[in-house]
C-alpha positions as CSV (number, residue, x, y, z in Angstrom):
1,M,-0.1,-0.1,-0.2
2,A,1.0,3.5,-1.1
3,E,2.1,5.6,2.0
4,L,-0.3,8.7,2.7
5,E,0.4,11.8,1.1
6,R,1.4,14.5,3.7
7,D,1.2,18.3,3.8
8,T,4.4,20.7,4.4
9,L,4.2,23.7,6.0
10,S,7.1,25.9,6.9
11,G,7.7,29.1,9.0
12,T,8.8,30.4,11.7
13,V,8.5,29.7,15.6
14,E,6.4,32.9,16.5
15,R,5.6,31.5,20.4
16,V,5.5,28.5,22.2
17,V,1.9,27.8,23.6
18,F,2.5,25.0,25.7
19,R,5.2,22.2,26.0
20,N,5.2,19.2,27.9
21,P,8.8,18.3,29.2
22,E,8.0,15.1,30.2
23,N,7.0,13.7,26.7
24,G,7.7,16.8,24.2
25,W,3.9,17.4,23.4
26,T,3.8,20.7,21.8
27,V,1.5,23.8,21.0
28,L,3.0,26.4,19.2
29,D,2.5,29.3,16.6
30,L,4.1,29.1,13.3
31,D,4.3,32.2,11.3
32,A,4.1,31.0,7.9
33,G,4.6,34.1,6.1
34,E,1.2,35.5,5.3
35,T,-0.9,33.8,8.4
36,L,-0.2,32.3,11.7
37,E,-0.8,29.0,12.1
38,K,-1.4,26.7,15.1
39,V,0.9,23.5,15.4
40,V,0.5,20.4,17.9
41,G,3.2,17.5,17.6
42,T,6.1,16.2,19.8
43,F,9.6,18.3,19.3
44,A,12.6,17.2,21.0
45,D,13.5,20.9,21.4
46,V,11.8,24.0,19.7
47,H,12.3,27.6,20.5
48,V,10.9,31.3,19.2
49,G,12.9,32.1,16.2
50,E,13.6,28.3,15.0
51,Q,12.8,28.0,11.2
52,L,10.8,24.7,10.5
53,I,9.9,22.7,8.0
54,M,7.4,20.3,8.6
55,Q,5.2,17.1,7.3
56,G,2.0,16.5,8.4
57,D,-1.5,16.9,8.4
58,W,-4.2,19.9,9.0
59,V,-7.2,18.6,11.1
60,E,-9.9,20.1,12.6
61,H,-10.0,20.1,16.3
62,P,-13.6,20.6,17.6
63,K,-12.7,23.4,20.1
64,F,-9.5,24.6,19.4
65,G,-10.3,24.5,15.1
66,R,-8.1,24.4,12.6
67,Q,-4.1,23.2,13.3
68,F,-1.5,21.4,11.7
69,R,-0.3,17.9,13.5
70,M,3.0,17.5,12.8
71,E,4.4,14.2,12.0
72,S,8.3,15.2,11.2
73,H,10.1,18.2,10.6
74,S,13.7,19.6,10.1
75,S,14.8,22.6,11.9
76,R,17.1,25.3,11.2
77,L,18.6,28.1,13.9
78,P,17.7,31.7,12.6
79,T,20.5,33.7,10.5
80,D,19.5,37.4,10.8
81,T,19.9,39.9,13.9
82,L,16.4,40.6,15.1
83,A,15.6,36.5,14.7
84,I,18.5,35.9,16.8
85,L,17.7,38.6,19.4
86,R,14.1,37.0,19.6
87,Y,15.3,33.3,19.8
88,L,18.0,33.9,22.8
89,S,15.7,36.6,24.7
90,S,13.4,33.2,24.6
91,G,15.3,31.7,27.1
92,A,16.4,29.1,24.3
93,I,19.6,28.7,26.0
94,R,19.5,28.7,29.9
95,G,21.5,31.7,31.4
96,I,20.6,33.9,28.7
97,G,17.6,36.1,29.3
98,P,16.8,39.2,27.4
99,A,19.0,41.6,28.6
100,T,22.1,39.5,28.0
101,A,20.4,38.7,24.7
102,A,20.6,42.0,23.8
103,R,24.2,42.9,24.5
104,V,25.6,39.3,23.1
105,I,23.7,40.7,19.7
106,D,24.9,44.4,20.4
107,K,28.5,43.2,20.4
108,F,28.4,40.1,17.8
109,G,25.1,40.5,15.6
110,D,24.4,38.1,13.3
111,D,27.7,36.2,14.2
112,A,26.5,35.4,18.0
113,L,25.1,31.9,17.4
114,R,28.4,30.6,15.5
115,I,30.2,32.5,18.7
116,L,27.9,30.1,20.7
117,E,29.0,27.5,18.7
118,E,32.8,27.8,17.7
119,E,34.3,29.9,20.2
120,P,32.2,30.4,23.4
121,I,35.0,31.8,25.5
122,R,34.5,34.9,23.6
123,L,31.4,35.9,25.3
124,S,32.9,36.7,28.1
125,E,34.1,40.1,26.2
126,V,30.0,40.5,26.6
127,R,29.2,43.0,29.9
128,G,27.8,40.4,32.9
129,I,29.2,37.1,31.3
130,T,32.7,35.7,33.2
131,R,34.8,33.1,31.7
132,E,33.6,30.5,33.5
133,K,29.5,31.1,32.4
134,A,31.0,31.6,28.7
135,K,32.0,27.9,28.8
136,K,28.9,27.0,30.6
137,L,26.8,28.9,27.5
138,G,28.8,27.3,24.8
139,E,28.4,23.6,26.1
140,E,24.4,24.0,27.2
141,F,24.4,25.3,22.9
142,Q,26.1,22.7,21.8
143,A,23.9,19.9,24.0
144,Q,21.1,21.4,22.7
145,S,22.5,21.2,18.6
146,G,23.9,17.8,19.9
147,L,20.3,16.3,20.6
148,R,18.6,18.2,17.8
149,E,21.0,17.0,15.2
150,L,20.8,13.1,16.8
151,M,16.5,13.7,16.7
152,L,17.1,14.6,13.2
153,T,19.4,12.2,12.0
154,F,17.7,9.4,13.4
155,A,14.2,10.2,13.4
156,T,13.0,8.5,10.3
157,Y,14.1,5.1,11.6
158,G,12.0,5.8,14.5
159,L,14.5,6.9,17.0
160,T,11.5,8.5,20.0
161,Q,12.4,11.8,21.8
162,S,12.9,10.1,25.2
163,E,15.3,7.8,23.4
164,A,17.5,9.8,21.5
165,V,17.8,11.9,25.3
166,R,19.0,8.5,26.6
167,C,21.5,8.3,23.9
168,W,22.7,11.8,24.5
169,K,23.0,11.6,28.0
170,R,24.9,8.2,27.4
171,F,27.1,9.5,24.9
172,G,27.0,13.2,24.4
173,T,29.1,14.9,21.5
174,S,29.6,11.6,20.0
175,A,26.1,9.9,19.9
176,V,25.3,10.5,16.2
177,S,28.7,9.1,15.2
178,R,28.7,6.2,17.5
179,I,25.4,5.4,16.4
180,R,26.3,5.3,12.9
181,E,29.4,3.6,13.6
182,N,27.4,0.8,15.5
183,P,23.6,0.8,15.5
184,Y,23.7,-2.2,18.2
185,V,25.0,0.0,20.9
186,L,21.3,1.2,21.0
187,C,20.5,-2.5,22.8
188,N,23.2,-2.0,25.7
189,A,21.7,-1.5,29.4
190,G,20.6,2.1,30.1
191,L,19.3,2.6,26.4
192,S,17.2,-0.7,26.1
193,I,16.0,0.1,22.6
194,P,15.0,-3.5,21.1
195,F,17.1,-5.9,19.3
196,E,14.9,-5.7,16.5
197,R,15.1,-1.8,15.8
198,A,18.6,-1.6,15.7
199,D,19.0,-4.3,13.9
200,R,16.8,-2.6,10.8
201,L,18.7,0.4,11.5
202,A,22.1,-1.6,11.0
203,A,20.4,-2.8,7.4
204,A,19.6,0.5,6.4
205,L,22.7,2.2,7.5
206,H,25.3,-0.6,6.7
207,G,23.5,-3.4,4.6
208,E,22.1,-7.2,5.7
209,G,25.1,-9.3,6.6
210,N,25.8,-11.4,9.9
211,T,28.9,-8.9,10.9
212,P,31.2,-9.8,14.2
213,Q,29.4,-6.7,15.9
214,R,25.6,-8.0,14.7
215,I,26.6,-11.7,15.9
216,E,27.8,-10.2,19.4
217,A,24.4,-8.2,20.0
218,G,22.4,-11.0,18.9
219,L,24.1,-13.3,21.4
220,L,23.6,-10.7,24.3
221,Y,19.8,-10.0,23.5
222,V,19.1,-13.5,23.6
223,L,21.4,-13.7,27.5
224,R,19.0,-10.5,28.3
225,H,15.7,-12.0,26.6
226,N,16.4,-15.1,28.9
227,L,16.5,-12.5,32.3
228,G,12.9,-12.1,31.5
229,N,12.4,-16.3,31.3
230,G,14.1,-16.3,35.1
231,H,17.4,-17.3,33.5
232,T,20.9,-15.7,35.4
233,C,22.9,-17.7,33.0
234,L,23.0,-20.3,29.9
235,P,24.4,-23.2,28.9
236,S,26.7,-21.7,25.7
237,D,25.6,-24.9,23.7
238,K,22.0,-23.3,24.2
239,L,23.0,-20.3,23.9
240,V,25.3,-20.2,20.6
241,Q,22.1,-22.4,19.0
242,A,19.3,-19.7,20.2
243,A,21.3,-16.7,18.7
244,A,22.2,-18.5,15.5
245,G,19.0,-19.3,14.8
246,M,17.2,-15.9,15.5
247,L,20.5,-14.2,13.4
248,G,20.6,-16.6,10.6
249,A,24.2,-17.3,11.2
250,P,26.1,-20.4,11.1
251,E,26.7,-21.8,14.9
252,P,30.6,-22.1,14.4
253,E,31.2,-18.1,13.7
254,T,28.5,-17.4,16.8
255,A,30.2,-20.0,18.8
256,E,33.8,-18.1,17.6
257,V,32.2,-14.5,18.4
258,L,31.1,-15.6,21.9
259,E,34.5,-17.4,22.6
260,R,35.8,-13.7,21.8
261,M,34.0,-12.0,24.0
262,Q,34.5,-14.5,27.0
263,H,37.9,-13.3,26.1
264,E,37.4,-9.9,26.5
265,R,35.0,-10.3,29.4
266,V,31.9,-8.9,27.6
267,V,30.4,-12.3,29.4
268,L,31.6,-14.2,32.1
269,T,31.7,-18.4,32.2
270,E,31.8,-20.7,35.0
271,T,31.7,-24.9,34.0
272,I,28.9,-25.9,36.4
273,G,28.7,-29.7,36.7
274,E,30.0,-30.9,32.9
275,R,28.3,-27.6,30.7
276,L,29.8,-24.4,30.1
277,F,27.4,-21.5,31.2
278,V,27.5,-18.1,30.3
279,F,26.7,-15.0,32.7
280,L,25.9,-11.2,32.2
281,P,28.8,-9.7,34.3
282,T,26.1,-7.9,36.3
283,Y,24.7,-11.2,37.7
284,H,27.7,-13.0,37.5
285,A,28.6,-10.3,40.1
286,A,25.6,-10.6,42.0
287,E,25.1,-14.2,42.7
288,Q,28.9,-14.2,43.7
289,Y,28.7,-11.1,46.2
290,T,25.6,-13.0,47.6
291,T,27.4,-16.0,48.3
292,A,30.1,-14.5,50.3
293,R,27.8,-12.5,52.2
294,L,25.8,-15.5,52.8
295,R,29.0,-17.4,54.1
296,R,30.4,-14.6,56.2
297,M,27.0,-14.5,58.0
298,L,27.0,-17.8,58.4
299,K,30.1,-18.1,60.1
300,N,29.1,-14.8,62.4
301,K,27.1,-16.3,64.6
302,P,25.6,-14.3,67.4
303,E,26.3,-15.1,70.8
304,E,25.0,-18.9,72.0
305,D,21.8,-18.3,73.1
306,T,18.7,-20.3,74.7
307,P,15.9,-18.3,74.7
308,D,13.4,-20.5,76.2
309,E,12.5,-18.2,79.2
310,Q,11.9,-15.4,76.4
311,I,9.7,-17.1,74.6
312,D,8.0,-18.5,77.6
313,R,7.3,-14.5,78.6
314,I,5.9,-13.6,74.9
315,E,3.5,-16.3,75.1
316,K,2.5,-15.1,78.7
317,R,1.9,-11.6,77.1
318,L,0.6,-12.5,74.0
319,K,-1.8,-15.2,75.2
320,I,-0.6,-18.1,73.0
321,R,0.7,-21.2,72.8
322,Y,3.5,-21.7,70.1
323,A,3.5,-25.2,68.7
324,T,6.5,-27.4,69.1
325,Q,8.0,-26.6,65.2
326,Q,7.2,-23.0,66.0
327,R,9.3,-23.1,68.8
328,A,12.0,-24.1,66.9
329,A,11.7,-21.6,64.3
330,L,11.3,-19.0,67.1
331,T,14.7,-20.2,68.7
332,A,16.6,-20.6,65.7
333,A,15.5,-17.0,64.2
334,L,17.5,-16.1,67.4
335,Q,20.5,-18.1,67.5
336,N,21.8,-17.4,64.1
337,R,22.9,-14.2,61.8
338,I,20.7,-16.1,58.5
339,F,17.7,-17.7,59.1
340,I,14.5,-19.3,57.0
341,L,11.2,-20.0,57.9
342,T,9.1,-21.8,55.0
343,G,5.6,-23.0,55.4
344,G,2.4,-23.4,53.5
345,P,-1.1,-22.3,54.4
346,G,-2.5,-22.6,57.5
347,T,0.7,-23.7,59.0
348,G,1.3,-20.5,61.4
349,K,4.0,-18.5,59.4
350,T,2.4,-15.3,60.4
351,T,1.7,-16.2,64.0
352,T,5.5,-17.6,63.8
353,V,6.8,-14.0,62.6
354,N,5.0,-12.1,64.9
355,G,6.3,-14.0,67.6
356,M,9.6,-13.1,66.1
357,I,9.2,-9.7,65.9
358,A,8.1,-9.6,70.2
359,L,10.8,-11.6,70.8
360,L,13.1,-9.2,69.1
361,E,11.5,-6.0,70.4
362,Q,11.6,-7.1,74.0
363,R,15.6,-7.6,73.6
364,G,15.8,-3.8,72.2
365,E,16.5,-4.7,68.6
366,A,15.6,-2.4,65.8
367,V,13.5,-4.4,63.5
368,A,12.6,-3.8,59.8
369,L,10.0,-5.2,58.0
370,A,9.7,-6.0,54.2
371,A,8.0,-7.5,51.2
372,P,8.9,-7.8,47.5
373,T,5.6,-5.9,46.1
374,G,3.2,-3.1,47.5
375,R,0.3,-5.6,47.7
376,A,2.6,-8.0,49.8
377,A,4.3,-5.1,52.1
378,K,0.4,-3.8,52.8
379,R,-0.8,-7.1,53.6
380,M,2.8,-7.8,55.8
381,T,1.5,-4.5,57.6
382,E,-2.1,-5.1,58.3
383,L,-1.0,-8.9,59.8
384,S,2.0,-7.6,62.1
385,G,0.3,-4.5,63.1
386,R,3.8,-2.8,61.9
387,E,4.7,-0.8,59.1
388,A,6.5,-3.0,56.6
389,K,7.9,-1.2,53.3
390,T,8.9,-2.7,50.3
391,L,12.3,-3.9,49.4
392,H,12.6,-0.8,47.3
393,R,11.6,1.8,49.4
394,L,13.5,0.1,52.4
395,L,16.3,0.3,50.3
396,E,15.7,4.1,49.3
397,V,15.7,3.4,45.5
398,Q,16.8,6.5,43.3
399,W,17.6,5.8,39.6
400,N,20.8,7.1,37.6
401,D,20.9,8.9,34.2
402,E,20.4,5.8,32.6
403,E,17.4,4.9,34.2
404,E,18.7,2.0,35.9
405,P,17.6,1.7,39.9
406,V,20.5,2.7,42.1
407,F,19.9,2.2,46.2
408,A,20.8,5.0,48.5
409,R,21.4,2.3,51.1
410,D,24.4,0.4,50.5
411,E,27.8,-0.8,52.4
412,K,28.7,2.6,52.6
413,N,25.3,3.4,54.2
414,P,23.4,0.5,55.7
415,L,20.2,0.4,57.4
416,E,20.1,1.2,60.8
417,A,17.8,-2.1,61.7
418,D,19.1,-4.9,63.8
419,T,16.9,-7.7,62.1
420,V,15.3,-7.5,58.4
421,I,12.5,-9.7,58.1
422,V,11.7,-10.4,54.5
423,D,8.5,-11.8,53.7
424,E,7.5,-13.6,50.5
425,L,11.1,-14.3,49.4
426,S,10.2,-16.7,46.6
427,M,9.4,-13.5,44.5
428,V,12.9,-12.1,45.4
429,D,15.0,-12.0,42.5
430,A,18.9,-12.6,42.4
431,M,19.5,-8.5,41.9
432,L,17.2,-7.5,44.4
433,F,18.4,-9.8,46.8
434,E,22.0,-8.7,46.2
435,K,21.2,-4.9,47.0
436,L,19.2,-6.4,50.0
437,L,22.8,-7.9,51.3
438,R,24.7,-4.9,50.3
439,A,22.4,-2.8,52.7
440,L,22.9,-5.0,55.6
441,R,25.3,-4.1,58.4
442,H,27.8,-6.6,59.3
443,D,25.7,-7.5,62.7
444,C,22.4,-7.5,61.0
445,R,20.3,-10.6,61.5
446,L,18.2,-11.5,58.1
447,I,15.1,-13.9,58.7
448,L,13.8,-15.1,55.2
449,V,10.2,-16.4,54.8
450,G,8.5,-17.8,51.8
451,D,6.9,-20.6,50.2
452,A,9.1,-23.0,48.4
453,D,5.8,-24.3,46.5
454,Q,4.6,-21.2,45.0
455,L,5.6,-19.6,41.7
456,P,9.1,-18.2,41.4
457,A,10.2,-14.5,41.0
458,V,9.2,-12.8,37.8
459,G,12.9,-11.7,37.7
460,A,16.2,-13.8,37.1
461,G,17.2,-16.0,39.8
462,S,15.4,-18.8,42.1
463,V,16.9,-17.5,45.6
464,L,14.6,-19.1,47.7
465,Q,15.1,-22.4,46.1
466,N,18.6,-22.1,45.7
467,L,18.9,-21.4,49.2
468,L,17.1,-24.5,50.3
469,S,18.6,-27.0,47.9
470,V,22.1,-26.2,49.0
471,G,21.0,-27.2,52.9
472,M,23.5,-25.0,54.2
473,I,21.0,-21.7,55.8
474,P,19.6,-22.9,58.9
475,T,15.6,-23.3,58.2
476,V,12.6,-24.4,59.7
477,Q,9.3,-25.9,57.5
478,L,6.1,-25.3,59.3
479,T,4.3,-28.3,58.3
480,E,1.5,-28.8,60.9
481,V,-1.9,-27.5,59.1
482,F,-3.7,-25.7,62.4
483,R,-7.1,-27.0,63.5
484,Q,-8.9,-23.5,62.7
485,A,-7.2,-23.3,58.9
486,L,-8.3,-26.7,58.4
487,E,-11.6,-25.8,58.7
488,S,-11.4,-24.0,55.3
489,Q,-11.4,-26.1,52.2
490,I,-9.0,-23.4,50.3
491,V,-6.3,-24.2,52.8
492,T,-6.6,-28.1,52.7
493,G,-7.4,-27.6,49.5
494,A,-3.9,-26.1,48.7
495,H,-2.4,-29.1,50.8
496,A,-4.0,-31.5,48.8
497,V,-3.1,-30.2,45.3
498,L,0.9,-30.2,47.0
499,A,0.0,-33.9,47.9
500,G,-1.1,-35.0,44.1
501,D,-5.2,-35.1,45.2
502,M,-7.8,-33.4,44.2
503,P,-9.4,-30.6,46.6
504,R,-12.6,-31.2,48.1
505,M,-14.9,-28.7,46.7
506,N,-18.8,-27.5,46.7
507,E,-19.5,-28.4,50.1
508,K,-22.4,-26.1,51.4
509,S,-20.4,-24.9,54.0
510,G,-17.4,-24.3,52.4
511,D,-15.6,-21.3,50.4
512,F,-13.9,-23.5,47.8
513,F,-16.3,-24.0,44.7
514,F,-15.8,-25.3,41.2
515,M,-18.5,-24.7,38.4
516,K,-18.2,-26.8,35.5
517,R,-18.7,-25.6,31.8
518,P,-18.6,-27.5,28.7
519,S,-16.8,-25.1,26.6
520,V,-15.1,-21.7,26.6
521,P,-17.8,-19.6,25.3
522,A,-19.7,-21.3,29.0
523,V,-16.5,-20.4,31.2
524,Q,-16.7,-16.6,30.0
525,E,-20.1,-16.1,30.2
526,T,-20.1,-17.4,33.6
527,I,-17.2,-15.7,35.1
528,L,-19.0,-12.2,33.4
529,E,-22.0,-13.3,35.2
530,L,-20.3,-13.9,39.0
531,C,-18.5,-10.7,38.9
532,S,-21.2,-8.6,37.3
533,R,-24.1,-9.9,39.2
534,R,-23.9,-12.8,41.4
535,L,-20.8,-11.9,43.6
536,P,-21.9,-8.5,44.1
537,D,-25.6,-9.0,44.6
538,T,-24.7,-11.7,47.3
539,Y,-21.5,-11.0,48.9
540,G,-21.0,-7.4,48.2
541,V,-17.5,-7.8,46.5
542,S,-16.7,-6.8,43.0
543,C,-13.8,-6.1,40.6
544,W,-13.1,-2.9,42.3
545,N,-13.4,-4.3,45.8
546,G,-11.7,-7.7,46.9
547,L,-13.0,-9.7,43.8
548,Q,-10.3,-10.4,41.2
549,V,-10.2,-12.7,38.4
550,L,-6.9,-14.9,37.7
551,C,-5.8,-16.3,34.8
552,P,-3.3,-19.5,34.0
553,G,-2.0,-17.4,30.6
554,R,-2.2,-14.0,28.8
555,R,-3.4,-15.9,25.3
556,Q,-6.0,-17.6,24.0
557,A,-9.7,-17.0,25.0
558,L,-9.6,-17.8,28.7
559,G,-6.1,-15.4,28.8
560,T,-6.1,-12.1,30.6
561,E,-6.1,-9.9,27.6
562,E,-9.3,-11.3,26.4
563,M,-10.7,-11.4,29.8
564,N,-10.2,-8.2,30.6
565,L,-11.5,-6.9,26.9
566,L,-14.7,-8.9,27.8
567,L,-14.9,-7.7,31.6
568,Q,-14.4,-4.2,30.7
569,N,-16.9,-3.8,28.2
570,L,-19.1,-5.7,30.6
571,L,-18.6,-3.8,34.0
572,N,-17.1,-0.1,32.7
573,P,-18.1,0.5,29.1
574,S,-17.7,3.4,26.4
575,D,-19.5,6.4,27.9
576,S,-19.6,9.5,26.6
577,E,-19.2,11.3,30.3
578,K,-15.9,9.0,30.4
579,N,-13.0,10.1,29.0
580,E,-10.6,7.2,27.4
581,M,-7.1,6.9,25.3
582,K,-5.7,4.2,23.5
583,S,-2.2,3.2,24.4
584,G,-0.7,0.2,21.9
585,N,-4.0,-2.4,21.0
586,R,-5.7,-0.8,24.4
587,I,-8.5,1.0,25.5
588,L,-8.0,3.0,28.8
589,R,-11.2,4.5,30.4
590,V,-12.1,6.4,33.6
591,G,-12.8,3.9,36.1
592,D,-10.7,1.0,34.9
593,K,-8.7,-1.5,36.9
594,V,-5.1,-1.0,36.2
595,M,-1.9,-3.0,36.6
596,H,1.5,-1.0,36.1
597,N,3.8,-3.9,34.3
598,R,7.0,-3.1,35.3
599,N,9.3,-1.1,37.3
600,N,9.0,2.7,36.5
601,Y,11.3,4.8,39.1
602,D,10.5,8.0,37.2
603,I,7.0,8.4,37.5
604,I,5.6,11.0,39.8
605,W,2.8,10.5,42.7
606,T,1.2,12.4,45.4
607,R,0.0,10.6,48.8
608,D,-3.5,11.7,50.1
609,N,-1.7,14.0,53.2
610,G,0.6,15.6,50.6
611,E,3.4,13.5,50.1
612,V,5.0,13.7,46.9
613,G,7.5,10.8,45.4
614,S,8.3,8.9,42.7
615,G,8.3,5.2,41.4
616,V,5.5,2.7,40.5
617,F,6.3,-0.7,40.6
618,N,5.5,-3.6,38.5
619,G,2.5,-6.0,39.9
620,D,0.9,-2.2,41.4
621,I,-3.2,-2.4,41.0
622,G,-4.8,1.0,41.1
623,I,-8.1,2.9,39.4
624,L,-7.9,5.0,36.7
625,E,-9.2,8.2,38.0
626,K,-8.4,10.9,35.1
627,V,-7.4,11.0,31.7
628,N,-6.4,14.4,29.8
629,R,-6.4,13.2,25.8
630,R,-5.5,17.5,24.9
631,E,-2.3,16.4,27.2
632,E,-2.2,12.9,26.8
633,T,-2.0,12.3,30.5
634,A,-3.8,10.1,32.7
635,S,-4.0,10.0,37.0
636,V,-4.1,6.8,38.2
637,R,-5.3,6.0,42.4
638,Y,-3.1,3.4,44.1
639,D,-4.3,2.8,47.6
640,D,-3.4,6.6,49.2
641,R,-1.3,7.9,46.4
642,V,-2.1,9.3,42.8
643,A,0.6,8.7,39.9
644,L,0.9,10.9,36.8
645,Y,1.6,9.1,33.4
646,T,2.3,10.7,30.8
647,K,1.9,9.5,27.2
648,E,5.0,7.5,27.2
649,D,4.2,5.9,30.4
650,L,1.2,4.9,29.7
651,K,2.4,1.7,27.8
652,D,3.2,0.6,31.4
653,L,-0.4,0.3,31.9
654,E,-2.5,-2.9,31.0
655,L,-6.2,-3.4,32.5
656,A,-6.7,-5.5,36.0
657,Y,-10.1,-7.2,35.9
658,A,-8.3,-10.2,35.2
659,I,-4.5,-10.7,36.0
660,T,-2.2,-14.0,35.6
661,V,-1.1,-16.0,38.1
662,H,2.2,-14.8,38.1
663,K,0.9,-11.3,38.6
664,S,-0.7,-12.0,41.6
665,Q,2.2,-13.5,43.8
666,G,2.4,-11.6,46.9
667,S,-1.5,-10.5,47.1
668,E,-4.4,-11.9,48.9
669,F,-8.0,-11.2,47.7
670,D,-11.4,-11.8,49.6
671,A,-12.7,-13.5,46.2
672,V,-10.9,-15.3,43.1
673,V,-12.7,-16.5,40.7
674,L,-10.3,-18.9,38.3
675,T,-10.1,-19.7,35.0
676,M,-9.6,-23.4,34.3
677,F,-10.4,-25.1,30.5
678,R,-7.8,-26.8,28.9
679,H,-5.0,-24.5,29.3
680,Q,-1.7,-24.9,27.2
681,K,0.5,-27.5,28.0
682,Q,3.2,-25.4,29.3
683,L,0.8,-23.8,31.9
684,C,-0.5,-27.0,33.4
685,Y,1.3,-27.8,36.3
686,R,1.2,-28.4,40.2
687,N,2.8,-25.0,41.5
688,L,0.8,-22.6,39.5
689,L,-2.4,-23.8,40.5
690,Y,-1.4,-24.1,44.1
691,T,0.1,-20.3,43.8
692,A,-3.5,-19.6,42.6
693,I,-5.4,-21.3,45.2
694,T,-3.3,-19.6,47.8
695,R,-4.6,-16.3,46.6
696,A,-8.0,-16.8,47.9
697,K,-8.6,-15.2,51.2
698,K,-12.7,-15.9,51.9
699,M,-13.6,-17.4,48.7
700,L,-12.4,-19.7,45.8
701,I,-14.4,-20.3,42.6
702,V,-13.0,-22.3,39.9
703,V,-14.8,-22.2,36.4
704,G,-13.9,-24.8,33.8
705,D,-13.2,-28.2,33.1
706,E,-12.4,-30.7,36.4
707,Q,-10.3,-33.0,34.1
708,T,-7.6,-29.9,33.6
709,M,-7.3,-29.4,37.2
710,G,-6.3,-33.0,37.2
711,E,-3.7,-32.7,34.4
712,M,-2.3,-29.6,36.6
713,I,-2.3,-31.6,39.9
714,E,-0.4,-34.8,38.4
715,N,2.4,-32.3,36.8
716,N,4.7,-31.7,39.4
717,R,7.4,-30.6,37.4
718,K,9.3,-27.2,38.6
719,T,9.8,-24.2,36.5
720,L,13.6,-25.0,35.0
721,R,15.7,-22.0,35.7
722,Y,19.3,-21.6,35.0
723,S,21.2,-20.1,38.3
724,G,24.8,-20.2,39.5
725,L,23.7,-19.7,42.9
726,S,23.6,-22.9,44.5
727,H,27.2,-23.7,42.7
728,F,28.7,-20.9,43.8
729,L,27.5,-21.6,47.5
730,T,28.6,-25.3,47.4
731,L,32.0,-24.6,46.4
732,T,35.1,-25.4,48.7
733,D,36.8,-22.0,47.8
734,D,35.7,-18.7,48.8
735,V,34.2,-16.5,45.7
736,G,33.1,-13.1,45.2
737,E,34.0,-9.9,47.3
738,W,32.9,-9.1,50.5
739,P,33.2,-5.5,51.5
740,G,35.4,-4.0,53.9
């Protein structure tokens, strides 16, 4: 299909009416010669006096009338004295206002911009400008020119404004030459531009072909891509095979490039068993540091302590009687620098953790509570009666110029806590666990709590499973299900599934129900009826208040993508009174239940008490409160804080009427509705079903096919994750670095 022919408009910027600095969305008045035209579009940077040549379309806005919607443009700085004066007076260069601009023009005339670019030190000849300030003004002008050149050079290849800014921050004035020379630098961490786009740019600039640069980028892409599949490393044979297949390159040539990368330490390798494994350096360093720190904590035990009397006092004060396993856990927690508590639902983990907190506080220790996600931290707060923070908040996350997380708490600025207790450890990935260890004082106690039968972390690594598998860390597993918990079919059903048995369901006084349906449409219809009428009317729960639909996967008719569309259309249909906005292939509408799908440390939020902060994290669920279509922004409420999303940030949002079981980890819901009908083979396994069941607090309704549930129960395969942590922990020689 032929491309649509665009209109062209050229002229001089008369006035910048509005500009959103976050996404570059701009409204400006353009002097087109005989007329003054309104222009809207995304500009890297634009100032009064600039001359623009734009391609786009004329549109008729219902409120603001005729305007030109710019799709692409080129710009040229002003050349005559008056235009340059207007340009500099507009604040285009930080540090030059109208008065200074007039003195610069008086001194240099229409040569002023050339002086700024080529001989900025001469600006010190102007009254009021020191040599130091002249140098800074020149650097500012060069930065603007370089960013403009970068945008204009690569805009036709799809480089967005925010991507161009990231490239400029990384490479500075050499950005254009660096990208031209090797477009695959765009795939570097911190730039994070997809390999496919860098590959298209490389083909456009240099032609197609498997150059060493392309093969290296492909190998790194496969390693980084598999971080998302949970692997901190890959067997070299699998890595070579996957990269060669993706690139269409010969395996021997790919293996040769990998060998050079090993030699140059672009990647690091370890022999584990009889296979060679390949790591990205950051993950190799993280797992080695974790090993070194854990070994030191095992050696550095607290003074011998027999806390029986202390536990007796806590029992008396709390009017409780701890079971044998719970008492053993309380004792081990006090006698070790690092300790793991595991157990399934109904085994008394919460009671035991609360006992640990009481014991430690009775001894005068400062105890910090944390969990991987906001919802898990909120739940920990409710169950303990003490504030629990997300690990990111506990470690005081910040971000660098490459938009990567940096934690203020580390070896040089450790946490003040005497003991840190982390819940939902199964959700903690390798990198976050390393950052936590770096933030602990050398004499700090670490208590790790989790359920090893749940799904592993979304990020790379299997920390809890690795620590349990090597058997080095003092651990107590709670196995006794208490009588009160046995009254819940959700609890007994979860344990039945773990044992490979079909759970009891559909008892009149129960909380675990199965609604058998013969087809996908019948399952969909039942779930829609449950969410829109039966559960809200009978039990007072809704998708916005206590009710959550869970799906094993995203795809197919009973995945989250299709179910969210059906639920959105039924529960929050299109309405002329409700603003909505398109983001990718999704419609986001005021009133929608939404989930944030990746850590984004730049999003600004405001709490109800006026506190301002930033950062929204993977798995946070909220309600879309406001959509501003003109500015292309949206506001989402997460409990007591409201986050502001720009157009670019909206890609991080997805509908959350239905979410995957993986995304539900760390959360509990009053009522859960679970789809169960002939899932894809890779989704039919026991610990996925177990995790889904344990998300329900008061009611669980499974809708679908009993045969599918049976297949999931029978399949006890564990998710395979390649990791070096278990290997490093079992080595006899010390590995990794140790601070101080």
